[in-house]
N, C-alpha and C positions, 0 to 999 in steps of 0.2 A: 490555569486560565481556561477555563471551562465556558463556551459562549453560550448565550441564551438559545434555546433550542426550539422553545414554545411547545405547541401538541403536535403528538406525533399525527403523522397523514395516516388516512385509511390505506389500508393495504389494497392493491390493485385498484386503485382511480388514478386517472392521469390528471395531475392537479399541474394548472399552468403557471410556471414559475419567471418567466421571460417571454419577448416575444419570438414566437416560434421555437418555444420550448418548454417542453413537459417532463413530468417526473412521476413515474410509478415507481411504489414503495413495495419490494417483493415481501412476501410474509415468512421471514427468516430471522427474528428479533433474537440476540443473545446477548452474553455479555463482551463478546467480541465485536459485534454488529450493530449495537446499539437498537435502533428501531427496526433495521433489515437494511437491505442494498436497496440503494438507489437506480434506477432505470432509468437513463435519459433519451429522449425522444427528441431531435433537433432536425427542423426543416418546414417545407411547407406541404409539396405533394410527395417528394419522394425523401424519406427521410431518415437520418442516421439515427443508429439506436448506440447508445453507449454503455457498456456493463450490461447486457440480457440478464445477468444474475445465474441464481443457483439451478438446479435441474428441477424444475417445479411445474408440472403442466397447468396449476391454476393461473400463476404468473406469467407462462407461455400465453396462457389464452388473455390475460389481462392485456398485455403487450399487443397483440393483434384485435382485440376489442377496441383497443385506443385509437385504431386506424379509422378515419373518417372517410367519406366518400371521395374516391379519387386519388386519395393517399396510397403509398405502397412502401415498404421497408427496401431502401437500395444498398446501404452499407451497414454492417454491423462493427463495431470498435468495443476491442478489450482491452482494458488498462492495464490487467495482469492478471495471472492464472492462478488465483484462487479459488476454492469451491464455490465462496459467495459471490463471485464475479464472472467467471468464464464458462461453465457447464452449460448453461440453456444456450451458448452461441450455436451450437451445431443443430440444435432442434429448430432452431428460429430459420437459420440459414435452411433448413430443408423445407419450412412452411413457406419462405419467401423467395428463396432463390439468390437472397444477398450474400455477399462474401463476408468473410471474417477477417479484419485487418487486427493484427495487433505486432508487437516489436518481436516475437517469436513463442518458441516452446517453451516449457517451463523451466529449461536449464537456459535459456538464451539469455546473455549479458553478465552471465556469473563472474564474478571475479577471479584470478588466478589462485587468491590465496583461499578463497572458497571452494573452488574447484578441489584444491589439493586436499582440503579439510574432508571432503566427500568420499575423496579415494581411499581416507584412512577407514571409514567406514565406521568411525568411534564417535562423531559429533551429533548425531540426532538430529532432531528438529525435522524439516518438512511437512510441518502443520497445515493441513487443509489445504493440500496442492493438488491441482487438476493435471495428474502427470500425463495425462492423454490428449489435453490441449495441443492443438497446432494451429495456426492460423490459415486461412488460404493465401493471403498478402501479408508479407513480412514488411513493416514498414520502417523505414531508416529514421534515424534522429533528424531532426528537421524537417522531416517530409511533408509537404503539405497537401491535404485533399477538399477537392470542391463539389458541392452537391448542389442541389436545389434551395437555395436560400441557406446554405451554410457552408463554412468554408474553416476546415480545422488544420492545425500545424502538431504534428506530434513531437513531445520532447521526452527523449529517453532518461526518464527520473528513476534508477535502481536505489536501492536503501531498506525499503519495505519488501519487495520483492526483487529479484534481478530482473525480471524482463518485464518491469513496469513502466508506461508511459503515462503522461498528461497530456491533454489535450486542449490547445489553446485556441478561443474561437473570440475573435476581438478582444476587448478587454476584460474576458472571461477566461477561466482555465478551471477544465474538468480535471480534478487533481487525485481520482481514485482513491487509494487509501495512503498516500502520501503524507497530505493534510487533509486533516477532520478538525471540526470543532468541537465535538463533544470529548476527544480523548486524544492522546499523543497515539502516534501510530506505534504499533507491534515491529520491532526487528530482532528477528530470530535467525540466527546462521543454520544451515548456509545459504538460505534462501535470503535472508534478510544479511544487510551490512552496512555496518554504520557509517564507516568512512564515505559510502556512495551515499547514504542518507545524508548526511552534513551538506555533501555538496550538490545533492539533489534539492534541497532548501533554499542553498543561496542561489541556484541557478532560478528557482520560482522567482526568488524575491528580485531579482534584476528584471523579471517581466515588467514588473509593475502593475499588476492587473487590478482591475476593479473589482471583482468577486471571484469568490471560488467556489464550485461547487463538488462537491465531495462524495465519495462512494456510500459514504454513512452518515446521518445527519443532516442538519440545515444548511443552505447557503451560508458560506461565510464572508461576510460586507467588510471586514477589516482585514483583509489577507496580509498586509504587510507585518502589521500588529502581530498576528497569528505566527506569522513565521519566525517572528523575532522572538516569540515564546517558546515556539518548538525549538529552535537552535538555544536559546538559553537555557531551557528545559535540560536538553541533551549536555550540556557545557556544567549544568548544576550537578547531574548525574553522575557525569565523569570525575569532577571534584570529590565528591562523597564516595565513590568508588576507590580513588587514588588515598584519599584519608583513611578508610578500612584497611587499605593494603597496609599504609603505614604502621598498622598496627601488628602485622603478622600476614603469612600466608592464609589465603580463604579460596574458598570455591565460589562459584557463582551464585549457587543455592545461599549458602552463608552470608553472602552479602546482601543479597535481595532482603531476606530476613531481617538486616541489620537498617535498611536504607528506606525499604518500601513499608514503611510503618502503620500505614494505613489502608493497606490493600487485602480485599476479602482473601481467604485461605485458597477460595478454588482458582484463583487469578495469581497464584503466587508462581507457578510453574510458568507462566507467561513472562512475570517479572523476572525470573532466574533467566532466561534467553535473553530478555533486555539487556541483563548484566553481562551475559557471556558475549554480547555483540560489543560491547564498552570495552570489555576485556580482550579482545582479539583487535579491535582498534588501537587501544591500548599498547598490543604486543607490537602493531605494526609500527607504531611511533617510539619503539624501544623504553616504553615507560612500566611496562610490566611483563612478565612470561611466565609458562607455565613450568611448574615444577615434572619435568616428564615429558610425553607424548601428548599433545595436544587432545583432548576430548571435553565431552559436555560437563565433565564432574573433575577436571584437573583444578589442581591447587595453583593458584596464580600468586607471585610474589613480585614485590619492587626489586630492580637491580641494583645492586651495591657495586662500590668499584670494582670486587672482584667476580663479579657476576658478568655473563655473557648471554642476552636474550637468546633462546632458542626453545 
């Protein structure tokens, strides 16, 4: 289910997409970022910036140039610390004096199982992480922040990334990379956690919002249907992975090549990380287990009556 996206906005142009809401597209298109990163400007005079984007002087200039007479940036919000979302926060804060607000640094919110995996040093991952990111203000789950013509409620929604936040604004939600209209989100351990991802999707669905404003791609006008698709898509992947394991032990890479039949070769490593996320989730549910110590290339198998997951 890929939603209609329309034409790509111009890079660096502040497009009005709602009352007191503008979007500026960063010039960082790629197979993982689609058109590029959406930076949002919310408010009337004292503005909130949501996801300043990659460390790009041209994008920094575009954000500052979008300020109209009498406007200033009072708050900088970051959904998560991937390199396409958070690095420009510090330069923008230096230019404006606005504080940076996020859930925490690049390790904040990591689950115990993912923390344990990191300690083994064999799980790999960590793609595109802004390891030096640290907010000025760490937001609590459910914390509300009000400004000039805007009001945001932070929802800790890990899954795509451990420190991921979505920001509720009235009947709209800024969804970062948890929910996108053009593709499903990458879930790559140890920063991504499929168990958390499914719970976060269910949490967003309970908000019953009118529109989602993602980190990449066009606004999503059918958020409930999109979340139903994302949840169903993941359940379908799980069923395919279990069916593959029923045929014998396999690695995440082997399974990815079996079930991601339409995926371009250059995206297969990301597909394998998604499969690994599913396998770790299945391991926690005692429906699969690695043969030997867990690492990115572990062979996983289904438990039998004589097997104890471990």
